[in-house]
VMD Tcl script that builds the backbone (N, CA, C; Angstrom):
set m [mol new atoms 351]
animate dup $m
set s [atomselect $m all]
$s set {name element resname resid chain x y z} {
  {N N MET 1 A 43.951 -32.930 35.388}
  {CA C MET 1 A 43.151 -32.252 36.377}
  {C C MET 1 A 44.058 -31.282 37.162}
  {N N THR 2 A 43.575 -30.057 37.370}
  {CA C THR 2 A 44.351 -29.058 38.100}
  {C C THR 2 A 44.310 -29.346 39.609}
  {N N PRO 3 A 45.237 -28.753 40.382}
  {CA C PRO 3 A 45.187 -28.932 41.838}
  {C C PRO 3 A 43.855 -28.474 42.451}
  {N N VAL 4 A 43.272 -27.405 41.915}
  {CA C VAL 4 A 41.979 -26.932 42.423}
  {C C VAL 4 A 40.901 -27.963 42.122}
  {N N GLU 5 A 40.864 -28.462 40.890}
  {CA C GLU 5 A 39.863 -29.476 40.519}
  {C C GLU 5 A 40.005 -30.722 41.391}
  {N N GLU 6 A 41.241 -31.141 41.657}
  {CA C GLU 6 A 41.471 -32.306 42.519}
  {C C GLU 6 A 40.966 -32.048 43.939}
  {N N ALA 7 A 41.237 -30.840 44.461}
  {CA C ALA 7 A 40.878 -30.516 45.849}
  {C C ALA 7 A 39.369 -30.447 46.063}
  {N N ILE 8 A 38.619 -30.034 45.025}
  {CA C ILE 8 A 37.170 -29.870 45.201}
  {C C ILE 8 A 36.357 -31.024 44.620}
  {N N GLN 9 A 37.028 -31.975 43.997}
  {CA C GLN 9 A 36.327 -33.099 43.372}
  {C C GLN 9 A 35.438 -33.809 44.390}
  {N N GLY 10 A 34.170 -33.929 44.057}
  {CA C GLY 10 A 33.206 -34.618 44.905}
  {C C GLY 10 A 32.692 -33.800 46.082}
  {N N LYS 11 A 33.153 -32.553 46.218}
  {CA C LYS 11 A 32.713 -31.712 47.333}
  {C C LYS 11 A 31.665 -30.731 46.837}
  {N N ARG 12 A 30.820 -30.295 47.752}
  {CA C ARG 12 A 29.845 -29.257 47.419}
  {C C ARG 12 A 30.214 -27.990 48.177}
  {N N MET 13 A 29.744 -26.865 47.680}
  {CA C MET 13 A 30.021 -25.608 48.359}
  {C C MET 13 A 29.321 -25.588 49.704}
  {N N ALA 14 A 30.091 -25.307 50.751}
  {CA C ALA 14 A 29.549 -25.234 52.105}
  {C C ALA 14 A 30.577 -24.581 53.013}
  {N N LEU 15 A 30.111 -23.775 53.951}
  {CA C LEU 15 A 31.001 -23.190 54.944}
  {C C LEU 15 A 31.419 -24.269 55.933}
  {N N PRO 16 A 32.662 -24.221 56.419}
  {CA C PRO 16 A 33.103 -25.242 57.381}
  {C C PRO 16 A 32.420 -25.070 58.732}
  {N N ASP 17 A 32.160 -26.185 59.415}
  {CA C ASP 17 A 31.535 -26.138 60.732}
  {C C ASP 17 A 32.519 -25.737 61.819}
  {N N ASP 18 A 33.790 -26.080 61.617}
  {CA C ASP 18 A 34.777 -25.916 62.680}
  {C C ASP 18 A 35.715 -24.721 62.517}
  {N N ARG 19 A 35.568 -23.966 61.436}
  {CA C ARG 19 A 36.469 -22.837 61.204}
  {C C ARG 19 A 35.703 -21.596 60.780}
  {N N MET 20 A 36.307 -20.449 61.051}
  {CA C MET 20 A 35.770 -19.152 60.661}
  {C C MET 20 A 36.689 -18.588 59.570}
  {N N ILE 21 A 36.081 -18.054 58.521}
  {CA C ILE 21 A 36.852 -17.458 57.428}
  {C C ILE 21 A 36.567 -15.965 57.410}
  {N N GLY 22 A 37.617 -15.173 57.565}
  {CA C GLY 22 A 37.478 -13.723 57.579}
  {C C GLY 22 A 38.326 -13.077 56.502}
  {N N LEU 23 A 37.924 -11.886 56.101}
  {CA C LEU 23 A 38.665 -11.103 55.114}
  {C C LEU 23 A 38.894 -9.711 55.682}
  {N N ARG 24 A 40.107 -9.197 55.497}
  {CA C ARG 24 A 40.443 -7.846 55.941}
  {C C ARG 24 A 41.039 -7.092 54.758}
  {N N ILE 25 A 40.502 -5.902 54.483}
  {CA C ILE 25 A 41.022 -5.078 53.395}
  {C C ILE 25 A 42.192 -4.269 53.943}
  {N N LEU 26 A 43.376 -4.512 53.380}
  {CA C LEU 26 A 44.612 -3.906 53.869}
  {C C LEU 26 A 44.962 -2.608 53.156}
  {N N GLU 27 A 44.686 -2.529 51.849}
  {CA C GLU 27 A 45.033 -1.358 51.045}
  {C C GLU 27 A 43.895 -1.036 50.094}
  {N N GLY 28 A 43.779 0.236 49.762}
  {CA C GLY 28 A 42.753 0.684 48.834}
  {C C GLY 28 A 41.750 1.578 49.538}
  {N N ALA 29 A 40.749 2.019 48.804}
  {CA C ALA 29 A 39.745 2.951 49.333}
  {C C ALA 29 A 38.979 2.367 50.516}
  {N N ASP 30 A 38.850 1.054 50.572}
  {CA C ASP 30 A 38.088 0.403 51.641}
  {C C ASP 30 A 38.982 -0.161 52.751}
  {N N ALA 31 A 40.254 0.272 52.807}
  {CA C ALA 31 A 41.203 -0.249 53.793}
  {C C ALA 31 A 40.639 -0.115 55.209}
  {N N GLY 32 A 40.876 -1.136 56.001}
  {CA C GLY 32 A 40.409 -1.144 57.384}
  {C C GLY 32 A 39.131 -1.936 57.585}
  {N N HIS 33 A 38.368 -2.141 56.528}
  {CA C HIS 33 A 37.143 -2.928 56.655}
  {C C HIS 33 A 37.482 -4.414 56.776}
  {N N ALA 34 A 36.698 -5.116 57.559}
  {CA C ALA 34 A 36.877 -6.554 57.737}
  {C C ALA 34 A 35.509 -7.202 57.870}
  {N N PHE 35 A 35.405 -8.444 57.462}
  {CA C PHE 35 A 34.150 -9.164 57.614}
  {C C PHE 35 A 34.406 -10.661 57.643}
  {N N VAL 36 A 33.415 -11.394 58.090}
  {CA C VAL 36 A 33.474 -12.849 58.218}
  {C C VAL 36 A 32.471 -13.456 57.250}
  {N N LEU 37 A 32.879 -14.508 56.565}
  {CA C LEU 37 A 31.941 -15.244 55.721}
  {C C LEU 37 A 31.062 -16.068 56.655}
  {N N SER 38 A 29.787 -15.730 56.708}
  {CA C SER 38 A 28.918 -16.419 57.661}
  {C C SER 38 A 27.689 -17.054 57.027}
  {N N LYS 39 A 27.309 -16.606 55.844}
  {CA C LYS 39 A 26.100 -17.147 55.227}
  {C C LYS 39 A 26.346 -17.695 53.834}
  {N N LYS 40 A 27.191 -17.032 53.077}
  {CA C LYS 40 A 27.414 -17.433 51.693}
  {C C LYS 40 A 28.717 -18.198 51.557}
  {N N CYS 41 A 28.696 -19.246 50.760}
  {CA C CYS 41 A 29.922 -20.005 50.527}
  {C C CYS 41 A 30.590 -19.582 49.211}
  {N N ARG 42 A 30.012 -18.596 48.530}
  {CA C ARG 42 A 30.647 -17.985 47.346}
  {C C ARG 42 A 30.408 -16.487 47.428}
  {N N ILE 43 A 31.490 -15.719 47.378}
  {CA C ILE 43 A 31.375 -14.268 47.424}
  {C C ILE 43 A 32.140 -13.689 46.241}
  {N N THR 44 A 31.486 -12.770 45.530}
  {CA C THR 44 A 32.123 -12.139 44.374}
  {C C THR 44 A 32.604 -10.742 44.759}
  {N N PHE 45 A 33.681 -10.326 44.101}
  {CA C PHE 45 A 34.278 -9.007 44.295}
  {C C PHE 45 A 34.245 -8.266 42.969}
  {N N GLY 46 A 33.908 -6.988 43.003}
  {CA C GLY 46 A 33.889 -6.191 41.788}
  {C C GLY 46 A 33.445 -4.775 42.070}
  {N N ARG 47 A 33.384 -3.978 41.021}
  {CA C ARG 47 A 33.006 -2.569 41.151}
  {C C ARG 47 A 31.506 -2.364 41.211}
  {N N ASP 48 A 30.741 -3.261 40.573}
  {CA C ASP 48 A 29.311 -3.016 40.445}
  {C C ASP 48 A 28.564 -4.340 40.337}
  {N N GLY 49 A 27.630 -4.563 41.230}
  {CA C GLY 49 A 26.812 -5.765 41.164}
  {C C GLY 49 A 27.430 -6.993 41.802}
  {N N ALA 50 A 28.564 -6.833 42.470}
  {CA C ALA 50 A 29.203 -7.961 43.155}
  {C C ALA 50 A 28.699 -8.032 44.591}
  {N N ASP 51 A 28.987 -9.148 45.262}
  {CA C ASP 51 A 28.639 -9.263 46.676}
  {C C ASP 51 A 29.399 -8.221 47.499}
  {N N LEU 52 A 30.661 -8.011 47.145}
  {CA C LEU 52 A 31.483 -7.002 47.817}
  {C C LEU 52 A 31.913 -5.977 46.782}
  {N N ASP 53 A 31.339 -4.770 46.874}
  {CA C ASP 53 A 31.699 -3.688 45.952}
  {C C ASP 53 A 33.032 -3.104 46.368}
  {N N VAL 54 A 34.001 -3.148 45.454}
  {CA C VAL 54 A 35.343 -2.625 45.702}
  {C C VAL 54 A 35.455 -1.276 44.989}
  {N N GLN 55 A 35.703 -0.228 45.759}
  {CA C GLN 55 A 35.802 1.127 45.213}
  {C C GLN 55 A 37.202 1.351 44.651}
  {N N ASP 56 A 37.443 0.806 43.465}
  {CA C ASP 56 A 38.765 0.857 42.840}
  {C C ASP 56 A 38.554 0.834 41.325}
  {N N PRO 57 A 38.976 1.889 40.605}
  {CA C PRO 57 A 38.751 1.925 39.159}
  {C C PRO 57 A 39.496 0.840 38.381}
  {N N ALA 58 A 40.516 0.222 38.978}
  {CA C ALA 58 A 41.261 -0.839 38.301}
  {C C ALA 58 A 40.607 -2.212 38.480}
  {N N VAL 59 A 39.514 -2.268 39.229}
  {CA C VAL 59 A 38.799 -3.521 39.468}
  {C C VAL 59 A 37.658 -3.638 38.458}
  {N N SER 60 A 37.511 -4.817 37.875}
  {CA C SER 60 A 36.445 -5.066 36.901}
  {C C SER 60 A 35.086 -5.130 37.600}
  {N N LYS 61 A 34.004 -5.004 36.793}
  {CA C LYS 61 A 32.646 -5.066 37.358}
  {C C LYS 61 A 32.468 -6.332 38.188}
  {N N LEU 62 A 32.805 -7.474 37.635}
  {CA C LEU 62 A 32.857 -8.748 38.367}
  {C C LEU 62 A 34.291 -9.248 38.215}
  {N N HIS 63 A 35.085 -9.080 39.228}
  {CA C HIS 63 A 36.537 -9.288 39.133}
  {C C HIS 63 A 36.952 -10.710 39.508}
  {N N CYS 64 A 36.574 -11.144 40.714}
  {CA C CYS 64 A 36.970 -12.472 41.174}
  {C C CYS 64 A 35.968 -12.987 42.193}
  {N N ALA 65 A 36.158 -14.239 42.599}
  {CA C ALA 65 A 35.265 -14.844 43.592}
  {C C ALA 65 A 36.065 -15.729 44.523}
  {N N ILE 66 A 35.591 -15.822 45.762}
  {CA C ILE 66 A 36.092 -16.810 46.710}
  {C C ILE 66 A 34.971 -17.826 46.893}
  {N N GLU 67 A 35.322 -19.109 46.750}
  {CA C GLU 67 A 34.367 -20.200 46.908}
  {C C GLU 67 A 34.856 -21.114 48.024}
  {N N VAL 68 A 33.942 -21.551 48.872}
  {CA C VAL 68 A 34.300 -22.406 50.009}
  {C C VAL 68 A 33.624 -23.760 49.845}
  {N N TYR 69 A 34.443 -24.793 49.869}
  {CA C TYR 69 A 33.984 -26.176 49.769}
  {C C TYR 69 A 34.391 -26.890 51.064}
  {N N GLY 70 A 33.771 -26.524 52.178}
  {CA C GLY 70 A 34.136 -27.101 53.474}
  {C C GLY 70 A 35.520 -26.649 53.895}
  {N N ASP 71 A 36.480 -27.570 53.878}
  {CA C ASP 71 A 37.843 -27.233 54.297}
  {C C ASP 71 A 38.712 -26.704 53.165}
  {N N VAL 72 A 38.154 -26.573 51.966}
  {CA C VAL 72 A 38.904 -26.084 50.806}
  {C C VAL 72 A 38.356 -24.712 50.408}
  {N N ILE 73 A 39.276 -23.734 50.248}
  {CA C ILE 73 A 38.894 -22.377 49.857}
  {C C ILE 73 A 39.595 -22.063 48.542}
  {N N VAL 74 A 38.813 -21.577 47.571}
  {CA C VAL 74 A 39.331 -21.335 46.224}
  {C C VAL 74 A 39.140 -19.861 45.853}
  {N N LEU 75 A 40.176 -19.278 45.251}
  {CA C LEU 75 A 40.105 -17.942 44.658}
  {C C LEU 75 A 40.049 -18.118 43.153}
  {N N ARG 76 A 39.036 -17.508 42.501}
  {CA C ARG 76 A 38.891 -17.600 41.042}
  {C C ARG 76 A 38.845 -16.215 40.423}
  {N N ASP 77 A 39.644 -15.997 39.396}
  {CA C ASP 77 A 39.530 -14.791 38.586}
  {C C ASP 77 A 38.326 -14.985 37.670}
  {N N LEU 78 A 37.505 -13.952 37.508}
  {CA C LEU 78 A 36.296 -14.055 36.683}
  {C C LEU 78 A 36.465 -13.348 35.345}
  {N N GLY 79 A 37.665 -13.450 34.770}
  {CA C GLY 79 A 37.936 -12.811 33.482}
  {C C GLY 79 A 38.204 -11.325 33.613}
  {N N SER 80 A 38.780 -10.921 34.737}
  {CA C SER 80 A 39.039 -9.495 34.982}
  {C C SER 80 A 40.040 -8.934 33.983}
  {N N ALA 81 A 39.950 -7.629 33.746}
  {CA C ALA 81 A 40.849 -6.964 32.799}
  {C C ALA 81 A 42.264 -6.822 33.356}
  {N N SER 82 A 42.389 -6.547 34.645}
  {CA C SER 82 A 43.714 -6.285 35.226}
  {C C SER 82 A 44.295 -7.478 35.981}
  {N N GLY 83 A 43.558 -8.556 36.098}
  {CA C GLY 83 A 44.065 -9.763 36.740}
  {C C GLY 83 A 43.815 -9.808 38.240}
  {N N THR 84 A 43.861 -11.013 38.761}
  {CA C THR 84 A 43.745 -11.274 40.192}
  {C C THR 84 A 45.070 -11.882 40.632}
  {N N PHE 85 A 45.610 -11.373 41.740}
  {CA C PHE 85 A 46.925 -11.802 42.207}
  {C C PHE 85 A 46.815 -12.425 43.587}
  {N N LEU 86 A 47.520 -13.527 43.771}
  {CA C LEU 86 A 47.597 -14.204 45.051}
  {C C LEU 86 A 49.062 -14.247 45.455}
  {N N ASN 87 A 49.379 -13.575 46.564}
  {CA C ASN 87 A 50.763 -13.504 47.043}
  {C C ASN 87 A 51.710 -13.071 45.921}
  {N N ASP 88 A 51.286 -12.047 45.178}
  {CA C ASP 88 A 52.063 -11.406 44.102}
  {C C ASP 88 A 52.175 -12.210 42.807}
  {N N PHE 89 A 51.431 -13.309 42.671}
  {CA C PHE 89 A 51.421 -14.072 41.429}
  {C C PHE 89 A 50.029 -14.017 40.815}
  {N N GLN 90 A 49.965 -13.722 39.503}
  {CA C GLN 90 A 48.669 -13.676 38.826}
  {C C GLN 90 A 48.114 -15.094 38.708}
  {N N ILE 91 A 46.814 -15.221 39.000}
  {CA C ILE 91 A 46.188 -16.549 39.004}
  {C C ILE 91 A 44.906 -16.552 38.177}
  {N N LYS 92 A 44.461 -17.741 37.819}
  {CA C LYS 92 A 43.130 -17.946 37.237}
  {C C LYS 92 A 42.235 -18.577 38.305}
  {N N ASP 93 A 42.719 -19.646 38.923}
  {CA C ASP 93 A 42.072 -20.234 40.103}
  {C C ASP 93 A 43.167 -20.881 40.944}
  {N N GLU 94 A 43.032 -20.714 42.243}
  {CA C GLU 94 A 44.085 -21.187 43.147}
  {C C GLU 94 A 43.495 -21.456 44.521}
  {N N LEU 95 A 44.127 -22.348 45.258}
  {CA C LEU 95 A 43.710 -22.662 46.616}
  {C C LEU 95 A 44.191 -21.573 47.574}
  {N N LEU 96 A 43.349 -21.215 48.540}
  {CA C LEU 96 A 43.687 -20.193 49.540}
  {C C LEU 96 A 43.957 -20.845 50.884}
  {N N LYS 97 A 44.813 -20.186 51.673}
  {CA C LYS 97 A 45.080 -20.617 53.041}
  {C C LYS 97 A 45.196 -19.386 53.932}
  {N N ASP 98 A 45.264 -19.619 55.223}
  {CA C ASP 98 A 45.350 -18.540 56.201}
  {C C ASP 98 A 46.499 -17.580 55.879}
  {N N LYS 99 A 46.205 -16.298 55.960}
  {CA C LYS 99 A 47.147 -15.189 55.774}
  {C C LYS 99 A 47.590 -14.975 54.326}
  {N N ASP 100 A 46.930 -15.621 53.362}
  {CA C ASP 100 A 47.217 -15.321 51.958}
  {C C ASP 100 A 46.780 -13.901 51.646}
  {N N ASN 101 A 47.500 -13.258 50.722}
  {CA C ASN 101 A 47.185 -11.895 50.297}
  {C C ASN 101 A 46.673 -11.900 48.866}
  {N N ILE 102 A 45.526 -11.263 48.677}
  {CA C ILE 102 A 44.859 -11.167 47.380}
  {C C ILE 102 A 44.943 -9.710 46.934}
  {N N ARG 103 A 45.257 -9.483 45.653}
  {CA C ARG 103 A 45.285 -8.113 45.133}
  {C C ARG 103 A 44.408 -8.029 43.899}
  {N N LEU 104 A 43.503 -7.022 43.917}
  {CA C LEU 104 A 42.650 -6.677 42.778}
  {C C LEU 104 A 42.906 -5.205 42.517}
  {N N GLY 105 A 43.523 -4.872 41.406}
  {CA C GLY 105 A 43.863 -3.474 41.155}
  {C C GLY 105 A 44.745 -2.957 42.270}
  {N N GLY 106 A 44.348 -1.839 42.895}
  {CA C GLY 106 A 45.101 -1.266 44.002}
  {C C GLY 106 A 44.578 -1.687 45.361}
  {N N THR 107 A 43.724 -2.686 45.398}
  {CA C THR 107 A 43.119 -3.143 46.645}
  {C C THR 107 A 43.763 -4.456 47.083}
  {N N ALA 108 A 44.204 -4.492 48.342}
  {CA C ALA 108 A 44.817 -5.702 48.903}
  {C C ALA 108 A 43.917 -6.243 50.009}
  {N N ILE 109 A 43.696 -7.548 49.981}
  {CA C ILE 109 A 42.819 -8.225 50.940}
  {C C ILE 109 A 43.583 -9.407 51.519}
  {N N GLN 110 A 43.476 -9.610 52.820}
  {CA C GLN 110 A 44.104 -10.769 53.449}
  {C C GLN 110 A 43.016 -11.691 53.988}
  {N N ILE 111 A 43.224 -12.997 53.800}
  {CA C ILE 111 A 42.271 -13.986 54.297}
  {C C ILE 111 A 42.759 -14.517 55.640}
  {N N HIS 112 A 41.824 -14.750 56.546}
  {CA C HIS 112 A 42.137 -15.319 57.856}
  {C C HIS 112 A 41.243 -16.535 58.085}
  {N N VAL 113 A 41.858 -17.650 58.422}
  {CA C VAL 113 A 41.119 -18.878 58.705}
  {C C VAL 113 A 41.493 -19.298 60.126}
  {N N LYS 114 A 40.481 -19.356 60.998}
  {CA C LYS 114 A 40.730 -19.681 62.402}
  {C C LYS 114 A 39.735 -20.730 62.871}
  {N N LYS 115 A 40.190 -21.562 63.790}
  {CA C LYS 115 A 39.277 -22.539 64.412}
  {C C LYS 115 A 38.256 -21.804 65.250}
  {N N LYS 116 A 36.998 -22.266 65.192}
  {CA C LYS 116 A 35.952 -21.690 66.034}
  {C C LYS 116 A 36.166 -22.150 67.465}
  {N N LYS 117 A 35.813 -21.280 68.396}
  {CA C LYS 117 A 35.961 -21.620 69.820}
  {C C LYS 117 A 34.727 -22.287 70.344}
}
mol reanalyze $m
mol bondsrecalc $m
mol representation Tube
mol addrep $m
């Protein structure tokens, strides 16, 4: 069993009650945009038909997804052509934490996890 499979075993997808999960686009055509995951516990990234359309020709139509299982956050590559990178390492699926950097093509995204006030 992989570390991701172990971390999500027996859990269902759900946003945490006590924390806020935000994403900020650091590099790429959409740099400067930021948003908070508030309704969906799975968000897809891609060029066309994804929850978050990334304006980057190096990004696949459906490139990757972030899934939230309460206190566990997972980044999954969805079979992208150019790969999904977490903190400069190519991944298939990996656990995310506060201030991790995700790269899809020429687009860089940082995750922020903060306690709700």
